[in-house]
N, C-alpha and C positions, 0 to 999 in steps of 0.2 A: 402458665402458672408459675414457672420459675421467676419470671420477671415480676410477678405480683409479690412473691415471697421476699424478694430482695429490693423491693421498690423504695424502702426507707433509706437505703444506702448503707455503707460500711459492712457489707456482707459479701463473702466470696461467691462469685457467680457459679463456680462449679458445685459448691455445696448447695446452693439454691436449686440447681438442676437435679442433683442427687435426691433432695427432699421431694421435689415435684414428681420426678419419674418413679420414685419408690412409693408414692402415696397410695396408688390404686392397689398395689400388692399388699401394703400394710393393712388397708381397710378390708380387703378380701380375707387376709389371714385372720383378722380379729372376728370377722363374721363367721368364718369357718370354725373358730374356737367357741362361738356361741354369743358374741356380742350382739344384742338385739337392736341393730340400727333400723329405724323405721323406713318402710318402703311404701310406694303407691301400688295401685292395683296391677300395674304392668311390670313391677319389679324394680323400678327406679328408686334410688335412695332419696328420701325427702331432704331438702336443703333449705337453708335460709342465709340471710346476710349477717355478717359479723364484723368485728373490728378490722379496719384496714382491708376491707374486702368489698369491691364494687360489683362483684359478679354473683355472689351467693353460693359459695362453695362449702359452707359449714353444714354439719349435721349433728344430731344429738340423740341420746337415749333419754334425755331428761337431765335434771341438775346433778345427778350422780354418775355421769358418763365415765369420768376418769376412774371412779371406784369400780365400776363394772368392768372396765378394761383390766384393772389390776386383778379382779376376781377371775376372769377367764384365763389370763396369763398365768396366775398362780396355780390354778387348777391343772393347767397343762404342765407346769414345772413339777407339780406333785406327781402327775401321771408318769412323767419321765424319770422319777426318782432323783431329781436334782436336790442335793443336800442344802438345807437351810441352817444357818447359825444365828438363831434369834438372840436378842439382847447382847449383841456383839458390836462394839464401837471401834472403828478404825482410828488408831492413835498416831501411827508413824509409818510412812512408806520407807522401806529399806532398799537401798541401791548398792550395786557393786560396779566397779570399773570407773574410769576417768574420761573426761572429755566426751568425744563422740562414741566411746565404748561404754558409757555409763548406761545402766539398764536396771529394771526392776528385779529385785531378788526376793522380796517378801513384804509382809506387812505385820506390824505389831498391833494387837488389839487389846481391848480391856473387856473382860466378860465377868459379870457379877457372879455367875454360877460357878466360876473357877476360883473364886477367892478362898484362900486358905491362910493359916497362920504363917506359912512360909512364902505365900504369894498373896499378900493382902489386897492387892489391886486387881487380881484376876488377869494378869498379863498372859497373853497367848500369842504364839508366833505362827503365822501361816507362810510357808515357803511357796513361792510362785514365780514363774517367769513372765506371767501375763496378769495384769490387773485392770479391771474395768471400773472406773469411777462413775457411779450412777446414783449419787446421793441427793440429787435435786439441788435447789437453790439455797442461798444463805438466809433463810427466813428469820433467823434471830438477829440479823444485822440492824433491824429498825425497831424502834419502839412502836411506831404506828404501822402495824403489819397485819395483813390478812392471812399470813401463813399460820398453820397450827403451831402450837408451842413445841419446841424441841427440834425444829428443822435447822440444823447447823450446816448442811451441805458438806462440800469437800474442797472448797477453794483454799482455805487455810492449810489443809492437809497437803494440797498440791503445791502451794507456795513453798512450804517447808522442804519439799522434795526438789525445788528448783524448776518446777514446771512452769511454762509460759502461759499467762492468762491474757485474754483479749476482750476488747469492747466492754470493759468494766464501767464505762461511762453510761451504759445503756441499761435502764431498768424500766419497769412499768409501775405506774401509780394510778389508783382509781378508787371509786367509792365502794365501800363494803362494810360489813359488820365486823366489829373488833374481835381479836383473839381472846379477850377476856370472857366472851360469851361463846358464840358460834361463829368462827371466821368464815366469811363467804362473800364473793363478789356480788354486788347488786347491779348486775347487767341484765341484758335480755328483757324478759317480760316483767321483771320487777319494776323497772322504770317505764317500760312501754305501756304499763297499766295507768301511768300518769297519776301517782299518788300525791297527796299534799306534803310538801317539804317545809319544815319549820325548825326553829331552835328554841331552847329554853335557857334563860340566864340563871344566875345563882339564886335569885329571889323567886324563881318559878314562873317568871313572865314569859309568854310566848312571843316569838318574833317571826314575822313573815318576811324573812331577810332577802329572799330572791326578788322582792319588789324593788330593792335598791339597785338591781343589776339589769333587768330587762325592761323594755319599753312598753310591752303590752302583755296581756294575759296569754294571748295566742303565741307570742314569741317565746315566752317562758315555758309554757306547756309543751310546745313543739320541740324545744331543745332538751327538755327533760326526757321526752320520749326518745330522742336520738341518742341519749346516753346508752340505750340498749345495744346499739351496734357501733357507737363511738365511745365505748366504755373507758379506755385508758385516757388519762389526761394527755392532751397534746397542745404544745405551746401555741401553735398558730390558731387553734380553735378558741383561744382567749379573745381573738379579734372578731370584729363584726358581729358581736352579740351571739356568738356560736356556743356550742355545747360545753366546751371546757371552761366557760365562764362560771358554770355551775360548780366545777371543782374548786375554782378560786374562791367563790363565795363560801363554800363549806369549809375550806382551809382557813379562811379568815374568821369564821365563826368559832371554829375550834381553838384557834390561836387566842381569841378573846375570852376563852374559858366557858363558852356556851356549848351545850350538848345539842346535837342535830338529830332529827327524827324524820321518818317517813310514816305517814298515816294513810293506810289503805282504805279507811272508812270515810275519808273526806276527799273530795276533788280539790284541786288547787284553788286557793283564794285569788280573787281578781287583783290586778295591779290597781293602785289608787286612781280613781276616776275613770277606770276602764270597764268594759262589759264583763260580766261574770264568765267563768269557764264554761265552755260548751264543746261537745264533740263536733258540732257543726262549724266551729271556728278554730280550725287547726290548719297548719301548712299542708299543702297538697300531698307531699310524700307521707306525712303522718296519717292523714285521713285515708289515703289509699291503703296503707298497711293495715290499719285498724278495720277498714271495711272488708278487705280480703280475709282478715282473720275472724270476721264476724264478731268483733269486740265492741259492740255498741251499747253495752250495759251502762247503767247509770253511775255506779260507784267503782272506784279502782279495784276493790277486792273482788267485785263481780267480774270485772274484765280479766283480772289475773286468774281467777278460778276457771274462766272460760278458756283462756289461752294456754295456761300451764298450771293445772291443779297440783302437780307434783312440787311446784315451787312453794306452795303453802305447806304441804306435808313435810318438806325438808326441814323447815324451821320448827314445825310442831314436834318433830323427833327430838329436838333439843329444848323442849319445854318453852318454846316461844310461839305464841299463837297470834299471828299477824291479822287474823280475822277479828281479834278483840282488842289488841293493844298496838300502839305505834312501835316502830322498829328503829332503834338507835344505830347510827352509822357514822362513818368518817372517811376521809381520804387516807388510803393506806398504801404501803409498798406491797406489790403483788407478784412481781416476776423479775428475775435477773436475765436480761437478754444476752449479756456477756458471760464469760466463763473460761474454761480451759480451751486453749487454742488447739484445734484438731485439723487433720486433713480429710480427704474424701472417704477414708475408711475409719475415721474416728480416732486415729493415732495422735497422741500428744507429743510434745517435744522430748519426753522421756521414753526411751525405747522400752517396749513391753507394756506401756501404760496407755489405756484408751479412756475416752470420756464420752458419755452419751446423755441425752436428756438435758435437763436444765443445767447440769454440771458443765456441759460443753458450751463453748461460746460461739455456737453456729449462727445465732440470730444476728441480724443487723440492728439498725436503729429502731425499726418497727417490725412487727410481724402480724400477719393475719391471725385472728382468733382461731385456736386449734392447731396452728402451725407447730407449737411446742410439743403437743402430744404426738403429732405426726413425726416430727424430727426424732423424738425419742424412740419411736418404733422403727423408723427407717435406719437410724444409726445403730440401734441394738442389733438389727439383722446384719448390717454392713460389718460391724465390728466382729460379730460371731463368725461370719464367713471368712474374714481376713485371718482371725485367730486359728480357725480350723485349717485354712490353707497353709499357715506357717508351721503347724504341727507342734508348736511350743507348749500348748496346754496339755499335751499327751505325756510329756516326760517331766521328771523332777528337775529342778535347776541344778546345773553342774557347777555350783560355786559353793565355797565355804562361807556360810552366812553368819557364822558365830561372831566374827568381829563386828559386822554391821549391826547385828542384833544387840550386842553389848553397848555399842555406841548409841543406838536408838533408845535403849532403856535408860542409859545415863542422861540422855537429852530430856526424856520424860520426867525424870526425877528433878531436873533443874527447874521445871515448871510446877510440879506438884510439891508445894512447900507449906507445911502446916504452920510455919512461923511467919509467913508473909503478912505484911500489913494490908495488902490488896485482897479483898474477899471476892468470891465468885459473884455475889450480889452487886457489889460496887462496880466490878468490871462490866457486868451486864448493863447496869443502868447508865454507866458512863458512855459505853460504846453505842448503845441504842439511842440515847438522847442526842449524842453528837451527830449520828447519821441522819436521824429524822429532822433535826433542826438545821443542819448545814448541808446535807446532801440528799434532800428529798426532791419533790417535784419543782420546788422553787429554790434556786441557787444564786449565789453571787460570788465573784472571785475572791473578795476579801474574807467572807465567812469560810469558804472552802480552804483557803490558804491557812487560816487560823486553825481550822479543824484538823488539817493535815499535820501541822506542828504539834498539836495536842496528841494526835494518834501516834506520832513518832515517839513522843515522850513516854506515852503509856507502854509502848513496846520495849523501850529502853529499860523501863522499870520492871517489866515482866521478865526480860532476859536476866536482869540482875537479881531479882527477888522472888520471881514466880508468882503464883496465885494460891491463896490459902484455901484449904479444904478442911472441913470439920471432922470428917470421918472417912475411912477408905472408900466407902461406897460413893462418896461425893467427888472423889479425886478426878474421875473422868471429866467432870464439868470444868475443872481447872484446865485440862488439855483443850477442851472444846472452846473455851473462852480465850485461850491463847491463840487458837486458830482464827477465831472471829476477830480478834484484835489485829491480826495480820491481814485478814480479808478487808477490814475497815481501812487500814492504811493503804492497801493496794487500790481500792476504789477511789479514795481521796487523792492518791497520787495521780491516777489516770485523769480524774476530773480537774485537778489543779493544772496538769499539763495541757489538757484540752482547752481550758479557759485561758491559760497563759498564751496559747498559740492563736488566740482570737476566736476560739470556737464559740458558736452561737447556739441558740435554742433549737432543739430538735427532739423528735420523739416525745417522751414523757417527762422531759426536763426543760424548764425555762431558765435561761441564764440572764438574770436581771442585771441591768446596767443603766446608770443615769444618762449615759450617752446612747442608749439603745435606739434602734430605728423604729421599733414597733411599740405602740402604746395601746393597751386594752382600754376600752371605754365601758362604763356602766351608765345606767340611766341617770345616776346622780352626778356623773362627771368622769374625767379621766382617772385611771388607777395608776398614778405616777410611781408608786412603790413597786409596780409590776411591769414597768417599762423594760423591754428585753431586747437582746441582740437577735438579729436574724441568723439563720444557719448559713454557713459558708459552703457553697456547693462543692468546692474542691475537697473538703474534708469527707464528703460522702464516698470518695474513692480510696480512702485509707483506713487503716485500723491502728489503734493504740495498743501496744503490747507491754505488759508489766511482768517482771519476774523478780524473785528475791535472790540477790547475790550476797551471801553472807548475812549482813544485817541491813543492807541497803536495797530499797526498791529501785530497780533500773527500768527506765521507760524508753521505748523505741516506737517507731511507726513503720508500717510497711503498706504498700499498695495492695488493694484487694486482688485476689486471683481472678483473672478474666476467663470467660468461657466463650468459645466461638460457636454461636448457635447455628451458623451456616455450614459448619463442617459435617456434623451429623455422623452417623455410623453407616457402615456398608458391610453387608452380611459376609460376603466371601473374604473381604479384607480383614475383618475383625473377628471372625469365628475362630481362627487359630489361637488368638490371644486368650479366648475363653477356654479352649480345649487344653492348652498348655499351662494355664494359670498365670499367664503374664499380666492379666488384668489386675492382679493383686500387687503388682510392682508400681502401679501408678500412685504417686503420693501427692505432696503439696507443691511439686515443682511445676 
């Protein structure tokens, strides 16, 4: 399983093993807390095939599995009287010490409920020797995003504290409904029901655009089905008329100003001159799956209702009835595989600071579907165990934090500027458009370099003039968009370095190049604009690290940490390390 988790490359082998060996414990813990994972009559957990998974290790409670996980975990936290500080935004990590002695001392936050005439921004200080960053991914980084609104993550916060980030070149992109409505991935049974996909132009004309890409109705329908478990865009699947050619087609329609829809009340239209769609004319793997699922109904909506009725109800909750109307969608940014660099206990490069979940850069180029949820659970437990063993969370910090707090507050005020010419709205639109247009699933070296230069200029401007807010309640957004500006520059720095070193297409990004070795083909001919570089195998064994040093993004590389699978553990030899706590001394060395 560890080999499957790290199969995409650029992932530390010891971390892959930690995630694999901890997965059964995490699933059992969630089941104990009440997560209703489905079982068969003999008690086995029901499983299915998902992204980057050739075995079928995935399971699900339905489309709201992650929400149910949050529910049972939150209920347990409430039972344990864990305090919650709602409506509290982390604004600045405070540190003390220099060099290798530098460590977490506290965190400045902004709390609207604490705003007063003498404290108009609701600043609050939390003193701590231990800090866990678990704020998810930078969902606001892209205009075309399937993240809910307001997901800022903590990468910019970490960069400001000098924490090292890793694998920022790696993200996931795929089809989903936009955040302007109800943001959701259109994977699994949504596409396995094989709905009709079409676009509408500005005049209201309908376009059967997939007919330009696939050679037969069977080929098109079978690849649409495969998006169910090949959901993320993958560069190599643009070739040989495979499933990611669909992503490219949708990407091009959107770029042309057309709106793209799925219609669950229509089967796919036939390719010109070909036979009509039929469940009897599908590739063998598709026919086998639908046959085993008993999904032989005439219309896509009937097949979807049979395979996953909760998928229909999910959209109905948000006043979208896919039984009656087509569903608009696009290619969106969905997940950051990179993040804060951590060791096998979740420790970052800043002493006392841990990172878990999507905030942590534990994933490699690709990851099996569900691996991110598993990683968050595994490293949440690992970090908690390490913190408990250290004893640091039990006592107050033995440092004078006043000077660090004053410096931190002063730094915040240099960003929150009511007189700045840069507004929150313009910062948002500038950053998001740049990232979606230059650093999405389709990249090229020239556009990335240009975008990086623009991102650097934006940060120079922010350092000098800040970001304007209209009222104190809005000031926190100035801080968050300053942090997103830093995260944007960091991602572009890593991408520019990777491409400059000859990096090729891998995972969910295609590096387009006129001299590229790989050329996608469509039914109408070669797609020359999407000719791309192949991945360089040597780069699968290294990671790109980015950190902020003063005002400059510093880039370095390191080899991935290896793991000797043949070594194994031996009870009598290793038991003393467990009894004495020496297991917690193992780090990233």
